[in-house]
N, C-alpha and C positions, 0 to 999 in steps of 0.2 A: 270773809269778814275782814274789814279794814282795821288798821292800827287803833283808831279811836274806839271802834266797836269792841275790840278785844280788851283794851284798857278799861273801858266803861263796864264791860261784863264782869271782869275780875274785881274791880273796885266796888261796884254796886252789889254784886252777888254776896260778897263777904259782909255787907252791911244790912242785908234783908232779914226780916223775921223768917224763921224756918218754916212757919205755916203760911206765909204769904204766897198764894197761888202755887202751892207745893206740887200740884200735878201738871203744871204747865212747863213748857220747854224753857231753858234758860233765857233765850232771846225774847220769848213772850213775857216772862217775868220782868226782864229788864225794861221792855217797852212800857209795861204797866206801872212800874215803880218810878221811872225817871220822868221828871217834869221838864227839865232843861239841862243842857250841857253847854258850857262855854270853855274855850281853851285859849290860853295865851302862851307866850314863850316861857313863862315861869310857873304856871299852875293850870290845873283843870278844876273847874267848878261844876259840881254835879248836884242838881236839886232832886231830892228823893221825896216822894209822897209820905206823909206822916203814917198812913195806914200800912206802909211797906217797911219802913226803917226800924231796925232793932235798936233797943236801948242799950244792948250789950256790945256795942262796937266802939266804945270810947278808946280802946287800946290800939285801934287801927290808925295809920298815919293820916294826917290832915286835920284841919280845923273845922269844927261844925258850928253852924249858926242857924237859928230859926229863920224861916221864910214863910210867906203866906202859903199854908197848905202842906208844909213839910220842913225839911232841913236842907241846908246847902253845905256840902262837904267841899272844902278847898284843899286840893292835894298838890304840893309843890312837885314840879317835874323838871327834867332836863330833856330837851329835844336834841336828838342826834340825827345826822343825815348820813345815809349809807347807800351809795350807788343809786341815787334818785329816790330812795325810800326814806321815810321819817320813822324814827324809833322813839318811843316815849319811855323814859326811864324814871320811875318813881323813886323817891328817896329810900335808902336802905335796901335797895334791890341789888343783887350782885350784877356786875357788868357783863357776865358771860352770856354768850349768844344763846346757849341752851339747845342749839341744834346744829347739826353738821352742815357747814357751808360747802355744798358739793362742788361748786365752781372752784373754790379755793383748794379743796382736797385734790381735785383733778389737776389743777395747775402745779401743785407741789409734787404730785406723782409723776406728771410729765417731765418736769424739770429734773427730778431725781433720776428718772429713766434716761433722759438725754445725757446727763452728766456721766452716768455709768457707761453708756454706749460710747461716749467720747473717751473716757478713761481707759477702756479696754481695747480701743482701736476699732470697734465695730463700725463706727461712723467717722468720716474724715473731718467733718466740721458741723457746727450747729446749722449753718446754711443748708447743708446736704440733708440733715435730719428734717428741718422745717419743710424743705421742698418735697421730700419723700412722704411726709405725713400731712401735707396740705395746709401748712401754716405759713404765714408771711414771716420773713426774716426779723422784722421789727418786733412782732409779737413774741416770737421765740426768744429773742434777746432780752425782752422785758421779763419773761418768765424764768429764764435760766438762773438768776441769783437765788430763786426759791429753793434750788437744790442744796444750798448751803445754809439754810435756815437752822437755827439752834434746835437740837433734838427735842428739848422740852416744849418749844413753841410748836413744833410739828405735832407732838403728842396732844397739845391743847387743841390744835386745829382738827386732828382726826377724831377727837372726842367731842367736838363742838363746844369747848370751854373757852375759846378765845373771846376777848371783848367784842361786843356787838359791832363796834365800828371797824374792827379788823376784817377787811374784805380783800378780795383779789385786787380790786381797783385801788384800794388804799395802800396796799403793799407794793404795787408796781408803779404808782404815781410818781415816785422819785426813787433814786437809787437806794437799794437795800444796803444798810451798813454791813460790812464784812464781819465785824466783831459781834459775837453772840450777846455780849452785855449790851451793846448799842441796839441790837435787835430787840432785846427784852425791854429796853427803855422806850423804843418805838411802839411796841405793843401797849405799854403802860400809857404813853401819851395819846395814842388813838383811843384807848379805853376811857379817857376822860379823867 
């Protein structure tokens, strides 16, 4: 399921009458209820059939306007781009990723392991570690600063609570600040 499908499913499902095609799968209900979806950089406009939309959804985000045969819900959004993927963030939603980014966790674990091996003298250089483990020197050097990431930020990453835009690519794109406070500010700036 794509980003738009997931977003539409969540937004439309919460606005449907509970008895509208109650025995159908969520995807079938969605297709039957939605007349049209338009997306811009600032908003998603979803037209829902009158027979499907609940009158008890006025508390949900977005503006509602009547259209021929239904209502149009306009939901303001923010589009974020993360490693070639587009993330839709509706207003009032937490910026946390909500799932563990395995690539980022693996990179932090590798960097921490390498730093430990260097510190105890088990390895003579990062180049030797990279060669032994099948990584190129450049990649290993880009990952290495993750070994000194602030402990609270590592905890966020391990629990999947980092902002959605915090990815391995975002963290190694430019030099990671050595100060933990500067690292926290970087997380905040990436989180929007």
